[in-house]
Backbone bond lengths (Angstrom), bond angles and torsions (degrees), N, CA, C in turn:
res aa  C-N    CA-C-N  psi(-1)  N-CA   C-N-CA  omega(-1)  CA-C   N-CA-C  phi
1 X - - - 1.441 - - 1.532 108.07 -
2 X 1.326 117.11 129.16 1.453 122.27 177.90 1.521 110.61 -86.44
3 X 1.330 116.98 151.31 1.454 120.51 -179.02 1.526 110.25 -154.08
4 X 1.299 114.90 162.73 1.467 123.36 167.98 1.517 105.86 -120.50
5 X 1.333 116.21 134.49 1.462 118.71 -179.83 1.521 110.15 -145.11
6 X 1.308 114.20 159.42 1.450 121.59 175.22 1.519 107.93 -109.54
7 X 1.321 116.02 126.40 1.458 122.67 175.67 1.523 106.46 -118.92
8 X 1.329 117.00 115.73 1.463 121.45 -176.71 1.527 110.86 53.59
9 X 1.321 115.55 43.25 1.475 123.95 178.35 1.524 113.99 66.08
10 X 1.321 118.25 18.31 1.456 121.75 174.44 1.526 108.36 -112.70
11 X 1.324 115.84 134.26 1.465 121.54 -174.53 1.530 111.12 -87.25
12 X 1.337 115.06 132.97 1.455 122.62 178.08 1.520 109.88 -133.12
13 X 1.320 115.21 149.96 1.465 120.53 166.03 1.520 106.20 -98.24
14 X 1.313 115.30 152.46 1.451 117.57 -179.69 1.506 112.46 -153.66
15 X 1.300 113.66 174.03 1.460 121.76 178.84 1.521 107.11 -152.86
16 X 1.320 116.60 136.53 1.459 122.70 -179.75 1.527 107.50 -123.96
17 X 1.332 116.73 116.53 1.469 121.18 -176.88 1.520 110.68 -131.26
18 X 1.321 116.70 137.89 1.453 122.11 172.39 1.511 113.89 88.83
19 X 1.338 114.27 -175.12 1.458 122.71 179.59 1.512 108.54 -142.05
20 X 1.337 116.09 155.23 1.460 121.07 177.35 1.512 111.83 105.91
21 X 1.335 115.82 -150.77 1.470 122.80 -179.33 1.527 109.27 -56.44
22 X 1.343 116.49 128.36 1.459 121.35 -171.51 1.527 112.65 -101.24
23 X 1.318 114.98 140.25 1.455 123.00 170.85 1.520 107.43 -122.72
24 X 1.330 116.21 126.20 1.461 121.54 175.96 1.520 107.12 -95.25
25 X 1.332 116.16 123.97 1.455 122.29 178.93 1.521 107.68 -104.27
26 X 1.323 117.08 120.01 1.459 121.36 178.19 1.522 107.34 -100.69
27 X 1.322 115.79 126.05 1.451 120.19 -175.92 1.521 111.78 -146.73
28 X 1.301 115.76 165.77 1.459 123.76 170.84 1.514 104.96 -114.58
29 X 1.330 116.84 102.05 1.472 122.00 -171.42 1.527 111.68 -121.06
30 X 1.319 115.84 50.28 1.461 121.81 -174.62 1.531 112.75 -57.67
31 X 1.318 117.52 -39.64 1.461 121.28 -174.66 1.527 113.77 -91.19
32 X 1.316 117.54 6.14 1.466 120.92 -179.49 1.523 108.84 -98.74
33 X 1.314 116.13 122.64 1.461 120.46 -177.75 1.516 113.70 -73.12
34 X 1.314 116.88 -56.07 1.463 121.75 -176.55 1.520 109.20 -116.45
35 X 1.318 115.58 104.81 1.462 121.19 -175.81 1.519 112.55 -59.32
36 X 1.325 117.23 -45.58 1.470 120.07 -176.23 1.519 111.32 -59.69
37 X 1.318 116.43 -45.53 1.465 119.56 -178.90 1.521 111.21 -64.19
38 X 1.304 116.72 -41.89 1.460 121.37 -177.15 1.527 112.14 -69.06
39 X 1.303 117.41 -43.09 1.458 121.17 -172.94 1.532 114.13 -90.40
40 X 1.314 117.59 -13.29 1.471 120.84 -178.75 1.531 110.63 -56.45
41 X 1.315 117.31 -45.91 1.460 120.82 -178.41 1.527 112.19 -74.25
42 X 1.322 116.99 -35.65 1.460 121.06 -177.01 1.525 111.62 -64.19
43 X 1.322 116.74 -40.92 1.469 121.18 -174.75 1.524 112.78 -116.52
44 X 1.330 117.14 31.55 1.463 120.46 -175.19 1.526 113.36 -64.90
45 X 1.324 119.06 -21.21 1.466 121.41 -178.71 1.527 112.80 -78.56
46 X 1.329 117.56 -18.95 1.458 120.34 179.71 1.522 110.23 -81.08
47 X 1.326 116.75 147.84 1.462 120.68 -177.57 1.524 112.12 -65.79
48 X 1.332 115.80 -55.94 1.460 120.60 179.93 1.524 108.54 -133.38
49 X 1.318 115.60 136.49 1.458 121.13 -178.23 1.522 108.88 -130.48
50 X 1.332 115.69 131.35 1.459 121.03 169.60 1.522 106.05 -115.40
51 X 1.328 116.34 116.78 1.464 122.06 177.43 1.519 107.13 -90.16
52 X 1.329 117.38 130.50 1.456 122.37 176.27 1.526 107.59 -120.51
53 X 1.320 115.42 107.27 1.465 122.62 -178.24 1.525 109.36 -92.59
54 X 1.328 116.73 119.93 1.462 122.06 -175.94 1.527 113.52 -86.66
55 X 1.321 118.67 -4.02 1.469 121.25 -171.44 1.526 114.62 -69.04
56 X 1.315 118.06 -17.84 1.469 119.68 178.51 1.523 111.68 -72.80
57 X 1.315 117.42 -29.39 1.470 119.73 -179.01 1.524 112.12 -102.00
58 X 1.332 116.70 -46.34 1.461 120.29 -179.17 1.516 109.91 -103.00
59 X 1.299 117.09 139.35 1.463 121.73 -177.82 1.525 112.16 -94.15
60 X 1.323 116.30 15.26 1.460 119.98 178.99 1.517 110.39 -135.39
61 X 1.303 114.94 158.74 1.456 122.17 -178.91 1.522 111.66 -58.64
62 X 1.308 115.84 154.83 1.464 122.10 176.51 1.534 109.74 -57.30
63 X 1.317 117.11 -34.48 1.464 121.48 179.84 1.523 112.08 -63.21
64 X 1.319 117.67 -24.79 1.457 121.65 -176.13 1.528 114.12 -102.51
65 X 1.322 118.01 7.31 1.461 120.39 178.32 1.525 109.92 -69.00
66 X 1.316 115.99 142.80 1.461 120.96 175.68 1.526 109.05 -73.60
67 X 1.315 116.59 167.51 1.465 120.10 177.98 1.519 111.04 -60.20
68 X 1.309 117.07 -39.33 1.465 121.39 178.82 1.532 110.68 -63.58
69 X 1.322 116.82 -43.13 1.469 120.92 177.97 1.524 110.43 -66.21
70 X 1.308 116.82 -37.47 1.471 120.66 177.08 1.521 110.48 -61.65
71 X 1.325 117.10 -41.45 1.469 120.03 178.55 1.522 111.06 -61.81
72 X 1.327 117.08 -38.47 1.467 120.57 176.59 1.521 110.50 -64.91
73 X 1.317 116.59 -42.82 1.461 120.79 179.50 1.528 111.26 -63.91
74 X 1.313 116.99 -39.12 1.475 120.71 177.28 1.525 110.29 -60.20
75 X 1.325 117.32 -43.95 1.471 119.22 178.71 1.527 110.78 -65.39
76 X 1.318 117.60 -32.97 1.464 120.47 177.82 1.530 111.54 -69.90
77 X 1.315 116.88 -39.64 1.473 120.51 178.15 1.530 109.77 -64.79
78 X 1.303 116.97 -40.36 1.474 119.93 178.41 1.530 110.99 -65.41
79 X 1.325 116.89 -38.08 1.457 120.29 176.27 1.526 110.33 -65.70
80 X 1.324 117.29 -41.75 1.466 121.13 176.86 1.530 110.44 -58.03
81 X 1.324 116.71 -44.46 1.473 120.87 178.39 1.520 110.97 -62.16
82 X 1.317 117.53 -38.13 1.470 120.96 177.32 1.524 111.07 -67.07
83 X 1.315 117.33 -42.54 1.467 121.53 -179.44 1.532 110.33 -60.91
84 X 1.337 116.36 -41.31 1.466 120.94 -178.94 1.530 112.42 -87.68
85 X 1.312 117.73 2.89 1.463 123.25 179.60 1.529 111.22 56.28
86 X 1.313 116.72 44.98 1.456 120.99 -179.55 1.526 109.08 -87.54
87 X 1.322 116.67 115.38 1.461 120.63 178.62 1.521 110.63 -78.34
88 X 1.311 116.61 -38.29 1.462 121.04 176.39 1.525 108.10 -143.14
89 X 1.307 114.94 147.94 1.461 120.83 -178.06 1.520 108.69 -163.48
90 X 1.317 115.11 158.24 1.455 121.77 173.99 1.516 107.63 -102.52
91 X 1.321 115.75 157.56 1.463 120.71 178.04 1.522 108.75 -128.66
92 X 1.314 115.34 134.24 1.464 121.80 172.91 1.520 106.99 -123.92
93 X 1.327 115.14 136.61 1.456 120.98 177.75 1.523 106.76 -114.17
94 X 1.329 116.12 120.99 1.461 118.66 -175.12 1.525 113.66 -72.11
95 X 1.308 117.60 -32.69 1.457 120.75 177.13 1.517 108.07 -107.94
96 X 1.308 117.12 120.68 1.468 122.02 -172.78 1.528 112.30 -61.21
97 X 1.333 115.12 129.04 1.456 123.05 174.87 1.532 106.79 -146.00
98 X 1.334 117.46 98.08 1.467 120.81 -174.71 1.531 113.83 -55.59
99 X 1.319 117.56 -40.13 1.466 119.09 -179.63 1.534 110.57 -64.28
100 X 1.319 116.99 -46.27 1.467 121.25 178.81 1.519 110.91 -61.00
101 X 1.320 116.46 -42.71 1.471 120.69 179.23 1.525 110.69 -59.46
102 X 1.322 116.66 -44.45 1.469 119.17 -178.57 1.529 111.49 -68.43
103 X 1.315 117.75 -37.35 1.462 120.59 179.65 1.526 111.69 -69.25
104 X 1.315 117.41 -37.46 1.459 120.65 179.31 1.523 111.73 -72.80
105 X 1.311 116.47 -23.78 1.462 120.28 -178.68 1.524 112.25 -73.58
106 X 1.340 117.79 -18.37 1.460 120.07 -178.01 1.501 111.68 -86.14
């Protein structure tokens, strides 16, 4: 199911597919119309996938976010996990950002 949501007053597009162990995929998908259709095939092996598209709030790729912007995104991902009552989950970032990866790992 596709959705638009605000996390800490920042707008995101998203998609929630499947059931079971959850993986949150963080991406910049500005040119993708329907997230669920596009990502269903890419991540079909995972039990449950939540796609979080950052393009509604930030106009640049996840790889180009500043450290300050990454910290905001980390707080938004944690809020998303709280909203969905996720006790444990994996995170994949489609565009490499070492600072974001290290912050999400903690």
